[in-house]
C-alpha positions as CSV (number, residue, x, y, z in Angstrom):
1,M,87.2,90.6,102.2
2,H,88.4,88.0,99.8
3,R,86.0,86.3,97.5
4,V,85.6,82.5,97.8
5,S,87.5,80.6,95.1
6,I,86.6,77.0,96.1
7,K,83.6,76.0,98.1
8,C,82.5,72.5,99.2
9,S,79.3,71.8,101.1
10,N,78.7,68.3,102.5
11,L,80.7,67.0,99.6
12,S,80.8,63.2,99.3
13,Y,82.0,60.9,96.6
14,Y,81.6,57.2,95.9
15,Y,83.6,55.3,93.3
16,D,81.6,52.8,91.3
17,D,81.1,49.5,93.1
18,E,82.5,51.0,96.4
19,R,80.3,51.0,99.4
20,E,82.4,53.4,101.5
21,P,82.8,57.0,100.3
22,A,86.2,58.3,99.3
23,L,85.1,61.8,100.6
24,Q,82.6,62.1,103.5
25,E,80.5,65.2,103.8
26,L,83.4,67.6,103.2
27,T,82.7,71.2,104.0
28,L,85.4,73.8,103.4
29,S,86.1,77.0,101.6
30,I,89.3,78.4,100.1
31,P,89.5,82.2,99.5
32,E,90.7,83.6,96.2
33,G,94.4,83.9,96.1
34,E,95.1,81.5,99.0
35,W,97.7,78.8,98.8
36,T,96.3,75.7,100.5
37,A,98.2,72.4,100.9
38,V,96.0,69.3,101.2
39,I,97.9,66.4,102.7
40,G,97.0,63.0,104.0
41,P,97.9,59.4,104.0
42,G,97.1,57.0,101.2
43,G,93.3,56.7,100.7
44,S,92.5,59.9,102.6
45,G,90.8,61.4,99.6
46,K,93.4,64.0,98.3
47,S,93.4,62.9,94.7
48,T,89.6,62.4,94.7
49,L,89.2,66.0,95.8
50,C,91.6,67.3,93.2
51,Q,89.8,65.4,90.4
52,L,86.4,66.7,91.6
53,L,87.8,70.3,91.4
54,S,89.0,69.7,87.8
55,G,85.7,68.2,86.7
56,Y,87.4,64.8,85.8
57,L,85.2,63.2,88.4
58,P,82.4,62.2,88.0
59,R,82.3,63.4,84.4
60,S,85.0,61.0,83.0
61,G,85.9,58.7,85.9
62,G,82.3,57.8,86.9
63,G,81.1,57.4,90.4
64,T,78.6,59.4,92.4
65,R,79.0,62.9,93.8
66,E,76.8,64.2,96.6
67,G,76.6,67.7,98.1
68,S,77.7,70.8,96.3
69,L,81.0,72.1,94.8
70,E,81.9,75.4,93.2
71,I,85.1,76.7,91.7
72,A,85.2,80.4,90.7
73,G,81.4,80.4,90.7
74,I,80.7,77.3,88.6
75,D,80.0,73.7,89.2
76,P,82.8,71.7,87.5
77,A,80.6,68.7,87.1
78,A,78.0,70.6,85.1
79,C,79.7,73.2,83.0
80,D,81.7,73.0,79.7
81,I,85.3,71.8,79.7
82,A,86.4,75.1,78.2
83,D,84.9,77.0,81.1
84,I,86.7,74.8,83.6
85,A,90.0,75.0,81.8
86,Q,90.0,78.8,81.9
87,R,89.3,78.8,85.6
88,C,91.0,75.7,87.0
89,G,94.1,73.7,85.8
90,I,95.2,70.4,87.3
91,V,98.5,68.6,87.1
92,F,98.2,64.9,87.9
93,Q,100.9,62.8,89.6
94,D,101.3,60.7,86.4
95,P,102.3,63.0,83.6
96,D,101.7,60.4,80.9
97,A,98.0,60.6,81.8
98,Q,97.7,64.1,80.4
99,L,100.5,64.4,77.7
100,V,99.0,64.2,74.2
101,Q,101.5,65.8,71.9
102,G,105.0,65.1,70.7
103,T,107.2,67.8,72.3
104,P,107.1,70.1,75.3
105,E,106.5,73.1,73.0
106,D,103.5,71.3,71.4
107,E,102.2,70.3,74.8
108,A,102.3,73.9,76.1
109,A,100.6,75.2,72.9
110,F,97.9,72.5,72.8
111,G,95.5,74.0,75.4
112,P,95.6,77.6,74.2
113,E,95.1,76.4,70.6
114,N,92.0,74.6,71.7
115,L,90.7,77.8,73.4
116,R,91.3,79.7,70.1
117,V,93.9,82.0,71.6
118,P,95.5,84.1,68.8
119,P,98.7,82.4,67.4
120,P,101.2,85.1,68.5
121,E,99.8,84.9,72.0
122,I,100.0,81.1,71.9
123,G,103.8,81.4,71.2
124,R,104.3,83.8,74.1
125,R,102.4,81.6,76.5
126,A,104.3,78.5,75.5
127,E,107.6,80.2,75.8
128,E,106.8,81.6,79.3
129,A,105.4,78.3,80.5
130,L,108.5,76.3,79.4
131,A,110.8,78.9,80.9
132,A,108.9,78.7,84.2
133,V,109.7,75.0,84.5
134,N,113.3,75.2,83.0
135,L,112.5,73.2,79.9
136,T,113.3,75.8,77.2
137,D,116.4,73.8,76.1
138,R,114.3,70.7,75.6
139,R,111.3,72.3,73.9
140,H,111.8,70.3,70.7
141,S,112.7,67.0,72.3
142,P,110.4,64.1,71.8
143,V,108.4,63.6,75.0
144,R,109.0,59.9,74.9
145,E,112.8,60.6,75.4
146,L,112.3,62.8,78.4
147,S,112.8,61.6,82.0
148,G,109.8,61.1,84.3
149,G,110.6,64.4,86.0
150,Q,111.0,66.3,82.7
151,R,107.7,64.9,81.6
152,Q,106.1,66.1,84.8
153,R,107.5,69.6,84.2
154,T,106.1,69.4,80.7
155,A,102.6,68.7,82.1
156,I,103.0,71.6,84.5
157,A,104.0,73.9,81.6
158,A,100.9,72.7,79.6
159,V,98.6,73.8,82.5
160,L,100.4,77.1,83.1
161,A,100.0,78.1,79.4
162,L,96.2,78.1,79.9
163,R,96.7,80.8,82.6
164,P,93.9,79.5,84.9
165,R,93.1,81.5,88.1
166,I,93.1,78.2,90.1
167,V,96.0,75.8,89.8
168,V,95.8,72.3,91.4
169,F,98.9,70.2,91.8
170,D,98.0,66.6,92.7
171,D,101.4,65.4,94.0
172,A,103.0,67.0,90.9
173,S,106.4,67.1,92.5
174,A,106.6,63.4,93.3
175,S,108.8,62.6,90.2
176,L,111.1,65.6,90.6
177,D,114.6,65.5,91.9
178,P,115.4,67.6,95.0
179,A,116.6,70.6,93.0
180,A,113.5,70.5,90.8
181,Q,111.3,70.1,93.9
182,E,112.8,73.3,95.2
183,Q,112.2,75.0,91.9
184,F,108.6,73.7,92.1
185,V,108.1,75.4,95.4
186,Q,109.6,78.6,94.0
187,L,107.2,78.4,91.1
188,C,104.3,78.0,93.5
189,R,105.5,81.1,95.4
190,K,105.6,83.0,92.1
191,L,102.0,81.9,91.1
192,H,100.8,82.7,94.6
193,G,102.4,86.1,94.3
194,E,100.5,86.7,91.1
195,G,97.3,86.3,93.0
196,R,96.4,82.7,91.9
197,T,94.6,80.3,94.1
198,L,96.8,77.2,94.6
199,V,96.0,73.8,95.9
200,T,99.0,71.5,96.4
201,A,98.2,67.9,97.4
202,S,100.7,65.4,98.7
203,G,101.2,62.4,101.0
204,R,103.8,64.1,103.2
205,F,104.3,67.4,105.1
206,D,106.7,68.5,102.4
207,D,108.3,71.8,101.5
208,A,105.2,72.9,99.5
209,A,103.0,72.3,102.6
210,R,105.5,74.2,104.8
211,S,105.4,77.1,102.4
212,A,101.6,77.3,102.0
213,E,99.4,79.7,104.0
214,R,97.2,76.9,105.1
215,V,97.3,73.1,105.5
216,I,94.3,70.8,105.4
217,V,94.9,67.3,106.7
218,L,92.5,64.7,105.4
219,D,92.0,61.2,106.8
220,G,89.4,58.8,105.8
221,G,87.8,61.3,103.5
222,R,87.3,63.9,106.3
223,V,89.1,67.0,107.5
224,L,91.2,66.0,110.5
225,L,93.3,69.2,110.9
226,D,93.1,72.6,109.4
227,G,95.5,75.5,110.1
228,P,98.7,77.3,109.3
229,P,101.6,74.9,108.7
230,Q,103.8,76.3,111.6
231,E,100.9,75.8,114.0
232,L,100.2,72.2,112.9
233,L,103.9,71.3,113.1
234,R,104.1,72.8,116.6
235,D,100.9,71.4,118.1
236,S,100.2,68.2,116.1
237,R,103.6,66.8,115.2
238,E,103.1,63.4,116.9
239,R,99.7,63.0,115.2
240,L,101.2,63.9,111.8
241,A,103.9,61.3,112.3
242,Q,101.3,58.7,113.2
243,L,99.5,59.4,110.0
244,G,102.8,58.9,108.0
245,L,102.9,62.6,107.0
246,L,106.2,63.1,108.9
247,P,109.0,60.7,109.5
248,P,108.7,58.7,112.7
249,V,110.0,60.7,115.7
250,K,112.1,58.1,117.3
251,G,114.1,55.0,116.5
252,A,112.6,54.0,113.1
253,A,114.4,53.2,109.9
254,L,112.7,56.2,108.2
255,Q,114.2,58.7,110.6
256,A,116.7,60.9,109.0
257,G,120.3,60.3,110.2
258,P,123.8,59.6,109.1
259,G,123.0,56.1,108.0
260,R,125.8,54.3,106.1
261,K,129.0,56.0,105.1
262,A,131.5,55.5,102.3
263,D,133.7,52.5,102.9
264,P,137.3,53.6,102.7
265,L,138.4,50.0,101.9
266,A,136.1,49.7,98.9
267,P,137.5,50.1,95.4
268,E,136.8,53.4,93.6
269,A,135.5,51.5,90.5
270,P,133.8,48.2,90.4
271,A,136.2,45.3,90.2
272,H,135.6,42.0,88.3
273,T,134.5,40.4,91.5
274,S,134.1,36.6,91.5
275,G,130.6,35.6,92.2
276,S,129.1,38.8,90.9
277,L,125.5,38.7,89.9
278,L,125.4,41.8,87.7
279,R,128.4,43.8,86.4
280,V,128.0,47.0,84.4
281,E,131.1,48.5,82.7
282,R,131.2,52.1,81.3
283,L,127.6,51.8,80.0
284,S,126.5,54.9,78.0
285,Y,123.4,55.4,75.8
286,A,122.1,58.0,73.4
287,Y,118.6,58.0,71.9
288,A,118.4,58.3,68.1
289,G,119.0,61.9,67.0
290,G,119.3,63.0,70.6
291,S,121.9,63.8,73.2
292,R,123.5,61.2,75.4
293,A,121.1,60.1,78.0
294,L,123.4,58.0,80.2
295,H,127.1,58.6,80.9
296,E,129.5,55.8,81.7
297,A,127.7,54.0,84.4
298,S,129.8,51.2,86.1
299,F,129.0,49.1,89.1
300,T,129.0,45.5,90.4
301,M,126.2,43.7,92.4
302,K,126.3,40.4,94.4
303,P,123.4,38.4,95.5
304,G,121.6,39.9,98.5
305,E,123.0,43.4,97.9
306,W,120.9,46.6,97.8
307,G,122.0,49.3,95.4
308,M,120.6,52.8,95.2
309,I,120.7,54.8,91.9
310,T,120.3,58.6,92.3
311,G,120.7,61.6,90.1
312,E,118.8,64.6,88.9
313,N,116.0,64.4,86.3
314,G,117.5,63.6,82.9
315,S,120.6,61.9,84.2
316,G,119.7,58.5,82.9
317,K,118.2,56.6,85.8
318,T,115.2,55.1,84.0
319,T,117.3,54.7,80.8
320,L,119.7,52.5,82.8
321,A,116.8,50.4,84.1
322,R,115.4,49.9,80.6
323,L,118.9,48.9,79.3
324,L,119.2,46.3,82.0
325,M,115.8,44.9,81.2
326,G,116.5,44.8,77.4
327,L,113.8,47.4,76.6
328,L,116.6,49.4,75.0
329,P,119.6,47.8,73.1
330,V,122.7,47.2,75.2
331,P,126.1,47.8,73.6
332,P,128.2,44.6,73.7
333,G,130.8,44.3,76.4
334,T,129.0,46.6,78.9
335,V,126.5,44.5,80.9
336,F,127.2,41.1,82.3
337,W,124.9,38.7,84.1
338,E,126.8,36.1,86.1
339,G,129.8,36.8,83.8
340,R,127.8,36.4,80.6
341,D,127.4,39.3,78.2
342,L,123.7,40.4,78.1
343,A,123.9,42.3,74.8
344,A,122.3,39.5,72.8
345,W,119.7,38.4,75.4
346,R,116.1,39.0,74.7
347,V,113.7,40.6,77.2
348,R,112.2,37.2,78.1
349,Q,115.6,35.7,78.9
350,R,116.4,38.6,81.3
351,A,112.9,38.5,82.9
352,A,113.7,35.0,84.1
353,G,116.1,36.4,86.6
354,I,115.2,40.1,86.8
355,G,111.9,41.7,88.0
356,Y,111.1,45.3,87.1
357,V,108.7,47.6,88.9
358,F,107.7,50.7,86.9
359,Q,107.7,54.2,88.3
360,Q,104.0,54.5,87.5
361,P,102.3,51.3,88.8
362,E,99.3,51.7,86.5
363,H,101.5,51.1,83.5
364,Q,101.9,47.4,84.4
365,F,98.5,46.5,85.8
366,V,96.8,43.8,83.8
367,A,94.1,42.3,86.0
368,H,90.7,43.3,87.4
369,T,91.3,42.7,91.1
370,V,94.2,43.1,93.6
371,W,94.4,39.3,94.1
372,D,94.4,38.5,90.3
373,E,97.1,41.1,89.8
374,L,99.2,39.6,92.5
375,V,99.0,36.0,91.2
376,Y,99.0,36.9,87.5
377,G,101.4,34.5,85.8
378,L,101.7,32.4,88.9
379,G,100.6,28.8,89.1
380,S,98.6,27.1,86.3
381,K,95.4,27.9,84.5
382,K,92.2,26.0,84.4
383,G,90.0,28.0,82.1
384,R,89.9,31.5,83.6
385,V,90.8,30.3,87.1
386,T,94.4,30.5,88.4
387,V,95.4,27.4,90.4
388,L,98.1,27.8,92.9
389,D,100.0,25.1,94.9
390,D,100.3,25.4,98.7
391,A,103.7,27.2,98.6
392,Q,102.5,29.7,96.0
393,R,99.3,30.5,97.9
394,T,101.2,30.9,101.2
395,A,103.7,33.3,99.6
396,A,101.0,35.3,97.9
397,E,98.9,35.6,101.1
398,G,102.0,36.6,103.1
399,L,102.9,39.4,100.7
400,L,99.3,40.6,100.6
401,T,99.4,40.9,104.4
402,A,102.8,42.5,104.5
403,A,101.7,45.2,102.1
404,G,98.5,45.8,104.1
405,L,96.3,44.9,101.2
406,E,94.6,41.8,102.7
407,G,91.3,43.7,102.9
408,K,91.5,44.9,99.3
409,R,91.8,41.6,97.4
410,G,88.6,42.0,95.4
411,V,89.2,45.7,94.7
412,S,90.3,47.0,91.3
413,P,94.0,48.0,91.3
414,Y,93.0,51.3,89.8
415,L,90.9,52.2,92.8
416,L,93.7,51.9,95.3
417,S,95.5,54.9,96.8
418,Q,98.9,55.7,95.2
419,G,100.8,54.1,98.0
420,E,98.7,50.9,97.7
421,K,99.2,50.9,94.0
422,K,103.0,51.1,94.5
423,L,102.9,48.3,97.1
424,L,100.8,46.1,94.8
425,S,103.1,46.6,91.9
426,I,106.1,45.6,94.1
427,I,104.5,42.4,95.6
428,A,103.3,41.4,92.2
429,Q,106.9,41.1,91.2
430,F,108.2,39.8,94.5
431,V,105.8,36.9,94.4
432,H,107.9,35.6,91.5
433,P,111.3,34.4,92.7
434,K,114.0,36.4,90.9
435,A,117.7,37.0,91.6
436,L,117.4,40.8,91.1
437,Y,114.5,43.3,91.4
438,I,114.8,46.8,89.8
439,L,112.4,49.3,91.5
440,D,111.9,52.6,89.8
441,E,111.1,55.3,92.4
442,P,109.1,53.0,94.7
443,T,108.7,55.6,97.4
444,S,107.8,58.7,95.4
445,G,104.5,60.3,96.0
446,I,103.5,58.1,99.0
447,D,103.3,58.7,102.7
448,Y,106.0,57.5,105.2
449,G,103.8,54.7,106.4
450,A,103.5,53.2,102.9
451,A,107.3,53.9,102.4
452,S,108.0,51.9,105.5
453,K,106.2,48.9,104.1
454,V,108.1,49.2,100.9
455,L,111.4,49.2,102.7
456,Q,110.5,46.3,104.9
457,L,109.5,44.2,101.8
458,C,112.9,45.0,100.3
459,R,114.7,44.0,103.5
460,E,113.0,40.7,103.5
461,K,113.9,40.1,99.9
462,T,117.6,40.9,100.4
463,G,117.6,38.9,103.5
464,S,116.5,35.8,101.4
465,G,119.4,36.4,99.0
466,A,117.8,38.5,96.2
467,A,119.4,41.7,95.1
468,I,117.6,45.0,95.0
469,L,118.4,47.9,92.6
470,M,116.4,51.0,93.7
471,I,116.1,54.2,91.7
472,T,115.2,56.9,94.1
473,H,115.0,60.6,95.0
474,D,114.7,59.5,98.6
475,P,118.1,58.0,99.3
476,A,117.9,59.0,103.0
477,L,115.1,56.4,103.5
478,A,117.2,53.4,102.4
479,E,120.7,54.5,103.2
480,R,121.0,52.3,106.3
481,D,120.2,49.3,104.2
482,A,122.1,50.1,101.0
483,S,125.3,48.3,99.9
484,F,126.3,50.9,97.4
485,L,125.3,54.2,95.8
486,L,125.4,55.0,92.0
487,K,125.0,58.7,91.4
488,L,124.3,59.6,87.7
489,H,125.1,62.9,86.1
490,P,123.7,64.4,82.9
491,Q,127.0,65.4,81.5
492,A,129.7,63.4,83.4
493,A,130.5,59.8,84.3
494,A,128.5,58.2,87.1
495,E,130.0,57.9,90.6
496,Y,130.0,54.5,92.2
497,V,130.5,54.4,96.0
498,R,130.4,51.3,98.2
499,L,128.8,51.8,101.5
500,A,130.0,50.5,104.9
501,P,127.5,48.9,107.3
502,A,125.8,51.3,109.6
């Protein structure tokens, strides 16, 4: 008989100032050595459970916990941090929330150093952890120069170096490209084979959930379904699709399919098209003292077009977005806005026509409530009050409703689910009329229901004449709407393909 590794009894949790619990009288047990996938739509309580297991809640995040919780025989809310770290390691969805050192090697060594592991053993642990996530060749690279997926793998390595018996992945594969996601599943299989207890949480019935021994489906803070993945897929597929954990079964834009195809009449390289909004010509970039981060990207956009940028982690997707926004210096003669060279333009000049949505929405929140975040910078100010005209208020209210956030206007943006945070960060840009919006991974780490709202918001924007440039690891979701695909490569020139209508 297996010993119990995780045990919850009538576990509830209330965030500060929230009347409804994020978890409601949750009772479950996970045996030692079991791989359990916890999945559910946005706001179902997945991340809350993960943060309770790690001891982050309520210790650091506040709130009130009721009921009992044990991990490997201890209560994570009451014991020392060192005791938790040696039993349970957690990898958050946002790697920047847990990276504290300058390089991947330093990150992997940081935890063992704090646990006073002997120096030779620290080196061995760091080396093994970096090899497990395929980051050995970037071990000395500054973390700030790594892609989002590479930073995520760094955070995973930092937890693996602690060698905990319980490993919790809170949507830790959301920023990874498809190849890296497969490697993540293989890593989970390896850890499971070593006898570790695994909890993988996500907003979709993904490959990790399909590979797990058991799947727990949360909804509204309660257990809705619990069983082997094959059994749930066989008996509850329609219910899972209704929750947004699987793509819609019939006739929806999210359904996988052939979508658009390459247009045989389109030019192989972007032409100097009259009326172009944005033109990029053989744009490359290398960080100071580092290798080239972007290789000869070329494309042309017109008003109302929807472009997708894909590529593996480290191929330069986010670097390209930062160059377009002026957050990195653009070489002269490579980027043109309505025919004018952007090299000398400042960030403020570009921001007048270009909106940018970050990969991690928390990185651009500035207000205390959803409504204040949405209308920040809109209208005029009278003291601390934002005054909107009728058109601005109508636009803001319409976007709030379209995003499904009309009931959350007074809630802190930081207390939203990941999907709700993504939607808020998007409409907070869309409320400001711009010619082009750049969205960095807007559908990563969210359920299909939230992704559907994101895509519909983008369709309405392109329908009104604005252009959308979407960085994505989910090209199948938007391929029916996209005008072109730009595929970046780490060591070769980017591929630019115009797409024919579906």
